[in-house]
C-alpha positions as CSV (number, residue, x, y, z in Angstrom):
1,X,39.6,-2.9,8.7
2,X,42.8,-4.8,8.5
3,X,42.2,-5.4,4.8
4,X,41.5,-1.7,4.2
5,X,44.6,-0.7,6.1
6,X,46.7,-3.1,4.0
7,X,45.3,-1.8,0.8
8,X,46.1,1.8,1.7
9,X,49.6,0.7,2.6
10,X,50.3,-0.8,-0.8
11,X,53.3,0.8,-2.5
12,X,52.9,2.4,-6.0
13,X,54.6,1.0,-9.0
14,X,54.7,-2.3,-10.9
15,X,52.1,-4.7,-9.3
16,X,54.3,-7.6,-10.3
17,X,56.9,-6.4,-7.8
18,X,54.5,-6.8,-4.9
19,X,54.7,-9.8,-2.7
20,X,52.2,-12.7,-3.0
21,X,50.2,-11.5,0.0
22,X,49.9,-7.9,-1.3
23,X,48.9,-9.2,-4.8
24,X,46.1,-11.1,-3.2
25,X,44.8,-7.9,-1.5
26,X,44.9,-6.2,-4.9
27,X,42.9,-9.1,-6.5
28,X,40.3,-8.8,-3.7
29,X,40.1,-5.0,-4.2
30,X,39.4,-5.3,-7.9
31,X,36.8,-8.1,-7.8
32,X,33.8,-7.2,-10.0
33,X,30.6,-6.5,-8.0
34,X,27.9,-8.2,-10.0
35,X,24.3,-7.0,-10.2
36,X,21.5,-9.0,-8.5
37,X,20.4,-11.9,-10.8
38,X,23.4,-11.5,-13.1
39,X,24.3,-15.2,-12.8
40,X,20.8,-16.3,-13.8
41,X,20.7,-13.9,-16.7
42,X,24.2,-14.9,-17.8
43,X,23.2,-18.6,-17.8
44,X,20.5,-17.8,-20.3
45,X,22.8,-15.7,-22.5
46,X,25.5,-18.5,-22.5
47,X,22.9,-20.8,-24.1
48,X,21.1,-18.3,-26.4
49,X,23.4,-15.4,-27.3
50,X,26.0,-17.6,-29.0
51,X,27.4,-14.9,-31.3
52,X,28.5,-12.6,-28.4
53,X,32.1,-12.8,-27.2
54,X,32.6,-13.5,-23.5
55,X,33.2,-9.8,-22.8
56,X,30.1,-8.8,-24.8
57,X,27.9,-11.4,-23.1
58,X,28.9,-10.2,-19.6
59,X,28.4,-6.5,-20.5
60,X,25.0,-7.3,-22.0
61,X,24.1,-9.3,-18.8
62,X,25.1,-6.4,-16.6
63,X,23.2,-4.0,-18.8
64,X,20.1,-6.1,-18.6
65,X,20.3,-6.4,-14.8
66,X,21.3,-2.8,-14.2
67,X,18.6,-1.3,-16.4
68,X,15.9,-3.7,-15.3
69,X,16.5,-2.8,-11.7
70,X,16.6,0.9,-12.6
71,X,13.2,0.7,-14.4
72,X,11.5,-1.7,-12.0
73,X,11.4,-4.5,-14.6
74,X,12.0,-8.2,-14.3
75,X,15.3,-8.9,-16.1
76,X,13.8,-12.0,-17.6
77,X,11.2,-9.9,-19.2
78,X,14.0,-8.0,-21.0
79,X,15.4,-11.4,-22.1
80,X,11.9,-12.2,-23.4
81,X,11.8,-9.0,-25.5
82,X,15.3,-9.8,-26.9
83,X,14.1,-13.3,-27.7
84,X,11.0,-12.1,-29.6
85,X,12.8,-9.2,-31.3
86,X,16.1,-10.7,-32.4
87,X,16.3,-14.3,-31.3
88,X,19.4,-13.2,-29.4
89,X,21.2,-12.4,-32.7
90,X,23.3,-9.2,-32.3
91,X,23.5,-8.3,-36.0
92,X,20.0,-9.0,-37.3
93,X,18.3,-6.2,-39.3
94,X,14.5,-6.2,-39.8
95,X,12.7,-5.2,-43.0
96,X,11.9,-2.0,-41.1
97,X,15.6,-1.3,-40.7
98,X,15.5,-2.1,-37.0
99,X,18.9,-3.2,-35.6
100,X,20.4,-5.2,-32.8
101,X,19.3,-7.3,-29.9
102,X,16.3,-5.1,-29.2
103,X,15.6,-4.1,-32.8
104,X,15.6,-0.3,-32.6
105,X,15.2,1.8,-35.7
106,X,17.8,4.4,-36.5
107,X,15.4,7.4,-35.9
108,X,14.4,6.0,-32.6
109,X,18.0,5.2,-31.6
110,X,19.1,8.8,-32.5
111,X,16.2,10.2,-30.4
112,X,17.1,8.0,-27.4
113,X,20.8,9.0,-27.6
114,X,19.8,12.7,-27.5
115,X,17.3,12.1,-24.8
116,X,19.9,10.4,-22.6
117,X,22.5,13.0,-23.4
118,X,25.1,10.4,-24.4
119,X,28.2,11.6,-26.4
120,X,28.0,8.6,-28.8
121,X,26.9,8.1,-32.4
122,X,24.3,5.7,-33.7
123,X,27.2,3.7,-35.2
124,X,28.8,3.5,-31.7
125,X,25.6,2.0,-30.2
126,X,25.1,-0.4,-33.1
127,X,28.6,-1.7,-32.5
128,X,28.0,-2.2,-28.8
129,X,25.2,-4.7,-27.9
130,X,25.2,-3.6,-24.3
131,X,24.5,0.0,-25.2
132,X,21.7,-1.2,-27.5
133,X,20.2,-3.0,-24.6
134,X,20.5,-0.1,-22.2
135,X,18.8,2.2,-24.6
136,X,16.1,-0.4,-25.4
137,X,15.2,-0.9,-21.8
138,X,15.1,2.9,-21.2
139,X,12.8,3.2,-24.2
140,X,10.5,0.6,-22.9
141,X,10.4,2.4,-19.5
142,X,9.6,5.6,-21.3
143,X,6.7,3.9,-23.1
144,X,5.4,2.4,-19.8
145,X,5.5,5.8,-18.2
146,X,3.6,7.2,-21.1
147,X,1.0,4.5,-21.6
148,X,0.8,3.3,-18.0
149,X,0.7,-0.5,-18.3
150,X,3.5,-2.9,-19.3
151,X,1.3,-4.6,-22.0
152,X,0.6,-1.2,-23.5
153,X,4.4,-0.4,-23.5
154,X,5.2,-3.6,-25.1
155,X,2.7,-3.1,-27.9
156,X,3.9,0.5,-28.4
157,X,7.5,-0.8,-28.5
158,X,6.4,-3.2,-31.3
159,X,4.3,-0.9,-33.5
160,X,5.6,2.5,-32.5
161,X,4.1,5.0,-30.0
162,X,2.4,7.1,-32.6
163,X,0.5,4.2,-34.1
164,X,-0.3,2.8,-30.7
165,X,-1.8,6.2,-29.7
166,X,-4.1,6.1,-32.8
167,X,-5.2,2.4,-32.7
168,X,-5.7,2.3,-29.0
169,X,-8.6,4.9,-29.4
170,X,-10.4,2.7,-31.9
171,X,-12.8,0.0,-30.7
172,X,-11.0,-3.3,-31.0
173,X,-8.0,-1.5,-32.6
174,X,-5.5,-3.2,-30.4
175,X,-6.9,-6.7,-31.0
176,X,-4.3,-7.6,-33.7
177,X,-1.4,-6.5,-31.5
178,X,-2.0,-8.3,-28.2
179,X,0.0,-11.2,-29.6
180,X,3.3,-9.4,-29.2
181,X,2.8,-8.8,-25.5
182,X,1.7,-12.4,-25.0
183,X,4.8,-13.6,-26.9
184,X,7.1,-11.6,-24.6
185,X,5.4,-13.0,-21.5
186,X,5.5,-16.5,-22.9
187,X,9.2,-16.3,-23.7
188,X,9.9,-14.7,-20.3
189,X,8.4,-17.8,-18.6
190,X,10.3,-20.1,-21.0
191,X,13.6,-18.5,-20.3
192,X,13.1,-18.6,-16.5
193,X,12.6,-22.4,-16.9
194,X,15.6,-22.7,-19.2
195,X,18.0,-21.5,-16.4
196,X,16.9,-24.5,-14.4
197,X,17.7,-27.1,-17.1
198,X,21.2,-28.7,-16.7
199,X,23.6,-27.1,-19.2
200,X,24.5,-30.6,-20.6
201,X,21.0,-31.2,-21.7
202,X,20.6,-27.9,-23.7
203,X,22.8,-27.2,-26.7
204,X,24.0,-23.6,-27.4
205,X,21.4,-21.8,-29.4
206,X,18.6,-24.1,-28.5
207,X,15.3,-22.3,-28.1
208,X,13.0,-22.8,-25.0
209,X,10.6,-25.7,-25.0
210,X,7.4,-25.2,-26.8
211,X,4.2,-24.6,-24.9
212,X,1.0,-26.6,-25.3
213,X,0.0,-24.4,-28.2
214,X,3.2,-25.5,-30.1
215,X,4.6,-21.9,-30.2
216,X,8.3,-21.3,-29.7
217,X,10.0,-18.3,-28.2
218,X,11.5,-15.7,-30.6
């Protein structure tokens, strides 16, 4: 209560004119409240998302944590999707013209912007990796709500919901596509282990350790 009272009593004007004690109160009042698991997610991004600026990395980490909690996802699963989709490279473009950390095609991106009611353009989202992630996670949640299971959502994310709806009705139609969901789960587990490895033993950009089958994340 004493802290609150002191904060309300602060004078208006140039903060530099405040005394040291009042400046300390201002610093406390403006501390960033970080999402749960932010530090663990940020530790992975520090090692893998080497082309993000410090500010971009923190906004991407917050976006992952915020949107994962909102959707009921493990934030490390979102990191796994990013690893498989883009290898944590912000500007990669696929042969199908999918862009960004979560590799979203322009048509899908435009639909997501309209669905969320955001007053931004496709170019705005492409320029902001955190916005890319927020829409990507919301898209994955939409697919899970539509197709019920996370594995189904992951496969629909990879091939597109229309194609998933067709092949899922065919006997054995999904057999060629299970690999994507397995890759995301594999990379999720790898990245969880990566956060426990001392930073000095992992160079920036190093991929997670290979599994017994010799496969790498991403």
